[in-house]
N, C-alpha and C positions, 0 to 999 in steps of 0.2 A: 502493500500498500503506500502508494505515494503521500509529503506532508503538503499540508497548507500552507504552513507558515515554520521558519526556521529560521532563527537567531544563533547568530556564529560571530562568536568572541567578542561581543558587544560589550565596550568599554564607557562608560559615563562619570564626569567626575566635574563637579560642584565646586571648584577653588581649589582648598587641598582634603575633600569629601569625595571617596570615590565609593557612590552611589551603585555602580554595577561593575565588576571585575572579571573579565573575559569571561561573561554569561554565555549558555549558549541552550538553547533547547529545540523541540523539533516538537511539531504538533500535526497527529495525522489527518488527512481528509476524513471528515465526518464524525471525529471525535468533537468533546467536549473538554476543555480544559479549565483550569483555574491555575490562579496564582495566590501561595497561601505563603505566609510569612510573618515573622515580631516587625514590628516597624523601624522605617530605615530601613528596611532589607532592600528595597528598590523596585519591588514589584510597578509603585508608581510611575517613578523611570521609565520603567522598563514598558509598561502602558502607553506611555506618551512617545515613546519614539516608536512604536510600534504606529499609532498613530498617527506619525509623521507632526506631532506639535513641538518636540524637539528633537535633534538630530544626537546619532552616538560621537562621539570623540574616535572611536576606532570601531571596526566589525561591521558587520553586514545583516539586512534583514532582509527574507526572501518572503515573499507571496504566492504561492503557488511556482515555487520553482525559479522566478523572475525578481531581480531585485526592485525593494519596494520604492514606485514611483509617486506623485503625486496624484494620478488619478485612481490609482486602488485605494484611497481612502473611503471611496463609494462601498467599497466592498468587507469594511470595516467598521464593527460594532463592540461596545464595550458597555456594560452596568456597572457602573463605578457604587459604591453603600451610597455612598452623598449621592441624592439626586439633582440632575443639573437641570430642574425643569422651573422654569417661571409660573411661581407661586398664585400671581392672579392673574394669568393667561387661564383662558377654558381649556380645558383638555384638547377636543378635537382644532381647536383652531391652532393649539400649540403645534398636536402632532401632522398638522397639515406642513407649517410653518418648517419645522425639524426636517419632516419628509424632503422639501421641496429646495433647502440649504443642502442637501445632500447629491440633486440632482434629479431627484424626478418630478416630474410633471405632475399638475396639480389633478388632472385627472385620472391619470394613473394610479396615484396618494389616494386619493377619494377613493377608489377602489379596494387598493391593499390594505386602508385601512378600515374601511367597511367588512373586509374579509375579517382580519383578526378582532375588531370589535366583537363580533359574530360569534368567531371561535370561542375565545373567552370570554362569553356572555357579560360583556360591559357595555352595551350599547345606550343603557341612559347612564354612562359618563360623562358622552361629546360635550354638555355644556356645563358640568359642573367645572368649579376651581379645583388648580392643584392644590390650594390650600384646601378643600375641603375632603381631600382623600388620605385614609390611612396609610403610611410607609411600604406597607405591601402593595396596596392599591397601586401608587406611584411609580413602583417598581415593576407591576405592568403595564405602564403607560410607559414607562424606559424600556421595555423590554419589543413593543409594538415599535418603538420609533428607531 
């Protein structure tokens, strides 16, 4: 089985602090992969590198065998514990906005959101504000997005 994601000898430093020291990992296609570790272990630094928010000081990241490129961001998603949702925005409005930020046309976004809202049985949440949702409910919205 081939890998969807490969991290090879990635190093990331912030001043004198080394957050990632020659980190390598492989994520097989079709798998679910989690990063676990104590505070300061470099989990967030690695996620930021994979999502191209920051760049590694050295090493490479491959997505489906290809060196990571800016257009790959549309195929990558992650769900942090701290929700990055706008609390006063309505759920549906926010989902459409975030889908379009990822490059999805509005009509396709509406179609996909309708599918996921029905699948997760959350159709009634469309006009609720994020601040009205529990943490678990908000995480469902993050998953959909």
